[in-house]
C-alpha positions in Angstrom: 13.3 118.9 58.6 14.8 119.8 55.2 12.7 123.1 55.4 14.0 123.9 58.5 17.7 123.7 57.4 16.6 125.7 53.9 15.1 128.3 56.3 18.5 128.0 58.4 20.6 128.1 55.3 18.5 131.2 54.2 19.0 133.0 57.4 22.3 132.6 57.5 23.4 133.5 54.1 21.3 136.9 54.7 23.5 137.7 57.5 26.3 137.8 54.6 25.5 141.0 53.8 25.2 142.6 57.5 29.0 142.0 57.6 29.4 144.3 54.6 27.8 146.7 56.5 30.2 146.6 58.5 33.2 146.3 55.9 31.7 148.5 53.6 30.4 150.9 55.9 27.2 152.1 54.6 24.3 152.9 57.2 21.1 150.6 55.8 19.5 149.6 58.5 19.9 145.7 58.4 15.7 145.2 58.2 16.5 146.6 54.7 19.9 144.6 54.3 18.0 141.4 55.2 15.6 140.8 52.0 17.8 142.1 49.3 20.3 140.0 50.3 17.3 137.1 50.4 16.5 137.9 46.3 19.5 137.9 45.5 20.2 134.7 46.5 17.6 133.1 45.7 18.1 134.8 41.8 21.7 133.9 42.2 21.2 130.1 43.4 18.9 129.9 40.0 19.5 132.6 37.2 23.9 132.8 38.0 25.8 135.0 40.1 25.8 137.4 37.3 22.0 138.2 37.8 21.7 137.6 41.2 24.7 138.1 42.9 25.7 140.9 40.8 23.2 142.8 38.2 19.7 142.3 41.4 22.6 143.6 44.2 23.6 146.5 42.2 19.9 147.4 41.2 18.5 147.3 44.7 21.3 148.7 46.8 21.8 151.4 44.3 18.2 152.2 44.5 18.1 152.5 48.2 21.2 154.6 48.2 24.7 153.2 48.1 27.1 153.9 46.0 29.2 151.8 43.7 31.8 151.0 45.9 30.4 150.3 49.1 28.2 147.9 46.8 31.2 146.5 45.5 32.3 145.7 49.0 29.3 144.7 50.2 29.6 141.5 46.9 33.0 141.0 47.7 32.1 140.4 51.5 29.6 138.2 50.6 31.3 136.1 47.8 34.7 135.7 50.3 32.7 135.0 53.3 31.0 131.7 51.1 34.1 130.6 49.8 35.9 130.8 53.4 33.5 128.6 54.7 33.6 126.1 51.7 36.9 126.3 51.4 37.4 125.5 55.4 34.6 122.5 55.5 35.8 120.9 51.9 39.7 121.3 52.9 38.6 119.1 56.3 36.2 116.9 54.7 39.2 115.6 51.6 42.2 116.4 54.2 40.1 113.6 56.4 39.6 111.4 54.1 36.2 111.1 54.9 34.8 110.5 50.8 36.2 108.3 48.0 36.1 109.6 44.7 34.9 106.6 42.4 37.4 104.7 40.3 37.0 106.0 36.7 37.9 109.7 38.5 40.6 111.5 37.3 41.5 112.8 41.1 42.1 109.5 43.0 42.1 109.8 46.9 45.4 111.1 47.8 44.8 113.6 45.7 41.5 114.6 46.9 43.5 115.0 50.2 46.4 117.1 49.1 43.5 119.3 47.9 41.9 119.5 51.3 45.5 120.1 52.8 45.4 123.4 49.9 42.6 124.4 50.9 43.0 124.8 54.6 46.5 126.1 54.0 44.4 128.8 52.3 42.4 129.4 55.2 44.9 129.7 57.6 47.1 132.1 55.8 43.8 134.3 55.4 42.9 134.5 58.4 46.9 135.2 58.8 46.9 138.1 56.9 43.9 139.7 58.6 45.2 139.3 62.1 48.8 140.1 61.4 49.2 141.4 57.8 50.3 145.5 58.4 49.4 146.2 55.1 45.5 146.0 54.8 45.1 147.4 51.4 45.7 146.6 48.2 44.1 148.5 44.5 43.4 146.2 42.0 42.3 147.5 38.5 41.1 151.0 39.9 39.3 149.1 43.1 40.6 149.4 46.3 40.7 145.9 48.4 40.6 145.8 52.0 41.3 143.2 54.4 38.9 142.9 57.5 39.6 142.5 61.0 40.8 139.3 62.7 37.4 138.9 64.4 35.6 139.4 61.4 37.4 137.2 59.2 36.3 134.0 61.7 33.0 135.4 61.6 32.9 135.5 58.0 34.5 131.3 58.0 31.8 130.8 60.7 28.9 131.7 58.6 30.2 130.6 55.4 30.7 126.9 56.8 27.5 127.0 58.7 25.4 128.6 55.2 27.2 125.1 53.6 26.5 123.0 56.3 22.4 123.4 56.5 22.8 123.3 52.5 24.2 119.5 52.6 21.8 119.0 55.8 18.7 119.9 53.4 20.1 117.0 51.0 20.4 114.5 53.4 17.1 114.6 54.4 15.5 114.8 50.9 17.5 111.3 50.3 16.0 110.4 53.6 19.1 109.8 55.8 20.2 106.6 53.9 23.9 108.3 53.3 26.0 109.4 56.0 25.7 113.4 56.6 29.5 113.7 56.2 29.7 112.0 53.1 26.6 114.2 51.5 28.4 116.7 52.6 31.8 116.5 50.6 29.6 115.0 47.3 27.8 118.8 48.1 31.2 120.5 48.0 32.9 118.3 45.4 29.5 118.8 42.9 29.4 122.6 43.6 32.7 123.8 42.5 31.9 120.9 39.2 29.0 123.2 38.9 30.2 126.8 39.4 33.1 125.0 36.9 30.5 124.1 34.3 28.9 127.3 34.0 25.6 126.0 33.8 23.1 128.1 36.1 21.8 126.1 39.2 24.8 123.2 38.5 21.6 121.4 36.8 22.6 118.2 35.8 26.1 118.2 37.2 25.4 118.1 41.0 22.8 115.0 40.2 25.6 113.3 37.9 28.2 113.8 40.5 26.0 112.4 43.6 24.6 109.2 41.4 28.1 108.1 40.8 29.2 108.6 44.1 26.6 106.5 45.6 25.5 104.3 43.3 27.0 101.7 45.8 24.4 102.6 48.9 21.4 103.9 47.0 19.5 103.1 43.7 19.8 105.9 40.9 15.6 106.9 40.5 16.1 107.4 45.1 18.9 109.9 44.2 17.4 111.9 41.5 13.9 112.0 43.0 15.6 113.3 46.4 17.9 115.3 44.7 14.8 117.1 42.9 13.2 117.2 46.1 16.3 119.3 47.6 15.7 122.0 44.9 12.0 121.9 44.8 13.1 123.1 48.5 15.9 125.3 48.7 15.8 126.4 44.8 12.1 126.9 43.2 10.1 127.7 46.1 12.5 130.4 48.3 12.8 131.5 44.1 9.0 132.0 44.3 8.9 134.0 47.5 12.3 136.0 46.3 10.2 137.4 43.0 7.2 138.9 45.5 9.9 140.1 47.8 11.7 142.0 44.9 8.5 143.3 43.7 8.0 144.7 46.8 11.3 146.8 46.8 11.3 147.9 43.5 7.6 149.9 44.7 9.2 150.8 48.0 13.0 151.7 47.0 12.3 155.2 46.2 10.3 156.0 49.4 13.2 153.5 51.8 15.9 155.8 50.1 14.3 159.1 50.9 13.8 157.9 54.2 17.3 156.8 54.4 18.2 159.6 53.2 16.1 161.8 55.5 17.8 159.7 58.5 21.4 160.4 57.3 20.4 164.4 57.5 18.9 164.4 60.9 22.2 164.9 62.7 23.3 167.3 60.5 20.7 169.7 61.1 20.3 169.4 65.1 24.0 170.3 64.7 23.6 173.0 62.6 20.4 174.5 64.9 
């Protein structure tokens, strides 16, 4: 079941860049987008967002014929989708009081509920802007940022939340279902943001420390750490091995795929001319 949840999570994440296709208005076929996104996500999780999220996306998409501005839009859509889903789920869990921080932590139960409320408000504001704002674009440091439609924003929220939910399901099964799923999901929310703040690739050690601190009264330390090692193997390492192979294939076929993409773009023009 953990493997199936991991597979489902990766499939959902791959469609983040499919959303980016519409947002960036490019013509790459979905069959080329999915393997690129899979490679980028696996490398992102294991080696940092700079490597997987940015560097590999720019390299692979540029080799397939996308312009830098289009790649930036695809990346922006992916980031927004991921964190919109995070804010919605974390906001619900924190605001509902489904998890309680250890007494030794600086942030208390009430403060966490306030944070949850703030996250939900941020989501509602974003959706409101997408649906009702008359101004649709802003220019920041020379880059134009355009609001997606409300429909696209809602799809972002659903996909982002689904990805985080499936990720937590992997942890839940690897912990042998000894903790409640909503609790596991909430702890994953906290540990993930802690890993980002710590600037440690894959949140190595940070995720484990948060889970041990919050589940210490329910499970032994050995069971928690063992389950999280299994989670890292299934969700991080095995996909990274496959992603490395896919990356090699993409690099080998990139020139041919780009040529076929360009030929496909030119066909309608030549037909109209004739």
